[in-house]
Structures are given as C-alpha cells and as structure tokens.
N, C-alpha and C positions, 0 to 999 in steps of 0.2 A: 255923146258919151263914148269913150274909147272902149273897145272890146278887149276883155282879158284873154291873155294867151293861156290855153290849157296845157299844163305841163305833162310830161310822160309819166309812166307808172313808177311807183316806188316798190321795190321788193323788201323782204324782211330785213336785210342788212341796212338799207336806207332808213327804214322805219325805226330801227334800233339806234340809229344816229340821232333821231329826232326825239323819240320817247325814252324815258328812263325805265319803263316797265320791262320786266323779264319774266320768263316762265316761273310759275304757271299763270302770271297775271298779264302777260302781253296778249291782247285779245284782238289783234288785227294782223292778218297775214299779208295783205297786199293793198296798196292804194292804186286804183285803176285810172283815176284822173283827179286833178286838183289844180286850183288856182287860188288867188287871194280871197275869193268869196265863196268857194264851194269845194267839196271833196267827195269822192266816191271810193269806198274801200270795202273789203270783206274779211270775214272770219269763217274759216272752214270748221264746222262743229263736228268733232270726232267723239265716238263712244269712249275713247281713251282719256277724255277730259276728267280730271280728278273729282269734280263735283258730281258727276253722274253716279258715283258709288252710293251717294245718299240722297239724290234728288232726281228721280225717285226710283228705287230698285223695282225692276219689272215694267216701269213706265217712265223712262228717262226724259226729263224736260230741262232745258237750260234755265237756270234761275233768272228771274226778271232783272235783278240787280246786275247780273253779269251781261245781260243783253244791253243794258244801259251803259255799262263800262265799255263794252266793245264799241258802241256808237259814240261814246265820249272820246275814245282814243282816235277814231277817224276824225272827229271834229277838232281834236287837238293838233293833228297834222295840218289841217286847213289853217288853223290859227298860226302855227309855226311858219307856214308859207307866207301868210299875210305880214308877219313881223319881219321876215327877211333874215339874211345872214348876219346882219349887224346885231341881232338879238339871239344868236345861237347860245344855247345853254338855258334858255327860258322855256317854260311849258305852261299850257293852260290848265289850271286846277279848277275842278268842279266847285261851284259856289252855291248852286241851287238848281232845282228842277221844277218846271212848270208845265201844265197842260199835257202830262204824260199819260199814255194809254197803251195797254198791251192788247193786241187784237187776236193773235193766234200763238200757240206754243212753238218754240224752236226746239228741234230734236236732233239727235245724232244723225249725221249724214247731210244735214242742211248746210247751205252756204248763206250766212247772214250778211246781206249786202246793206251797207249804210250809206245814205245820202245826207250830207251835212251842208247847210247853207248859213252863211254868216248874216245875222240880222242887224247887229250893230257892234261897233268896237269904238270905245272912247278911252283913250289912254291905254291902261292895262286891264280893263274890264269890258265884258261884252256879253252877247247873247247869240246863240246858234240854234237853228231849227234842225232836228235830226229825225230821220225816218229809216226804219229797218224793214227789209224785205227778204222773203224767202220765195224763190221762183216767181218774182214780180208781184207777190202778194204782200200787202202791208201787214207786218206782225207787231210793230211797236213804233211809237212816235212821241215826240216831246220837244220842249225848249230847254236848253241848258244855259244857265248863267255861269260865267267863268271869270276868274282873275288870272292874270299872267304873273308868274314869279320865277325865281331861279330854280333849276332842277336841284334835287338833293344829291344826285350822283353825277358828278362832272365827268366821270370816266365812262362814257357810253361805249 
C-alpha cells in the first residue's frame, strides 16, 4: 500500500476557499494536517462567540451541536482533499450522525482540536469518524454520514 503524502497546513483564507461557511458559522480556524484519508484542525473557542450570551450566562459552555458542526467542517475539508481539484465547488453535507458521545464540556479559552478519519467513500456518499479534543483529552466523538453536492455559494 502506498503511503499518503500529508499536506501542509491550511489557514483561514485557504479554508474559506473550500468551505462556504462564513461568520458566525465558520467553525474551523486552521487545518494543521490533511490528506485523502484524514485531517486535523482546530477551532479557538472565544468568550466573544455569540452563542455564549445565552448558553449559559455565568457558566458558558459551547453547545454540543456546534461542537459537532466544528468537527464536521474539519471532516469536510478532508473530503474536499479526497475529491481533488476536479471537484472544486463541491462540499460534504451532513446526512446523519451515529455513535456520538459528549465526554466533557468545551468552554471559552479552549482549543477544540478535531481529528477526522475517512471510513468509506463510495461515489458521492461516505462516512467519517471524528474525535474532538481539548488539551489532548477527548471531549466528543462520533461517526458522520455525508453526501457530496454542489456548494450553494459559488463565490467563495
């Protein structure tokens, strides 16, 4: 089996060329490594995030659905790498979530690091395993089912 070349990091400008998400829903700040079968990226969680105003005042915790969104965006970058330049303009859309668990809360000041691994890809549907960490401690994990389709905004 041929070993995959791990590509260099992607900064926010590169990520915005791949993902259609924008503030306040762009939930990945940097990809630190990626190839056709895996990606590692992170979201710096700031007290300035708009959701902390109501979740929860006096005890801010990142909502679980947004932890999953951040992890899904890292996985989507991995899928884009797998699809290659000939499929520019396509993005992985979430189709389902299996085996998901939240282990610890994510709070302001944390760096949510996601590790995504491609489990299968057949045509334009697949499955990825995602794990989220804060300070090397597992905070969330699951398996995401996805389908690949055209982005809604062609002007990244």
